[in-house]
C-alpha positions in Angstrom: 83.7 106.3 79.7 84.6 105.8 83.1 82.8 108.8 85.7 83.7 110.0 88.9 81.3 107.9 91.0 83.3 105.0 89.0 86.9 106.0 90.0 85.1 106.2 93.5 84.1 102.4 93.5 87.4 101.5 92.5 89.3 103.1 95.3 86.2 101.8 97.5 86.5 98.0 96.7 90.7 98.8 97.0 90.1 100.0 100.5 87.8 96.9 100.8 90.2 94.4 99.4 93.3 95.6 102.0 90.9 95.6 105.5 88.5 92.7 105.1 88.4 90.8 101.5 86.3 90.8 98.1 83.8 88.4 97.6 83.4 86.6 94.2 81.0 89.6 92.5 83.2 92.7 94.1 86.1 91.0 92.6 84.5 91.1 89.1 83.1 94.1 89.5 86.4 95.3 90.2 88.3 93.9 87.5 85.4 95.1 85.1 85.6 98.6 86.8 89.6 98.6 86.5 89.7 97.3 82.6 87.1 100.5 81.8 89.6 102.8 83.5 92.5 101.2 81.6 91.0 101.4 78.2 90.0 104.6 78.9 93.4 106.0 79.6 95.0 104.2 76.7 92.5 105.6 74.5 93.2 109.2 75.9 96.8 109.1 75.5 96.4 107.5 72.3 94.3 110.5 71.1 97.1 112.6 72.7 99.7 111.0 71.1 98.8 110.9 67.4 97.8 114.6 67.5 101.3 115.5 68.4 102.9 117.3 65.4 106.7 117.1 65.8 108.7 120.1 64.2 112.7 120.2 64.7 115.1 123.0 65.2 114.3 124.9 61.7 110.8 124.4 62.1 110.4 121.5 59.6 107.6 118.9 60.3 109.3 115.9 61.0 106.3 113.8 62.5 106.3 110.5 61.8 104.3 108.9 58.5 102.4 106.9 60.6 100.9 109.2 63.0 100.6 111.5 60.4 98.3 109.1 58.9 96.6 108.7 61.4 95.7 112.2 61.7 94.8 112.7 58.5 92.3 110.1 58.8 90.8 112.1 62.2 90.9 115.0 60.1 93.5 116.9 61.9 96.2 117.1 59.0 94.9 118.4 55.4 97.3 116.6 53.8 100.0 113.7 54.2 
């Protein structure tokens, strides 16, 4: 999980890269922090998308089967 301190460090390294450049260690740190941030965003987005229930204008559940299965596996849905 990315903390607010990690985000601040990402921004700090980005500013430093634009002005004076980064050392080899800082480049590695920046890459690791960015990867952790991207992984967190992807995980959060996946969770939100998998939690969505799609309903047509008539009130029928038309959620794709793949999403229904993911929701069922996570305990968000009682039946498939």
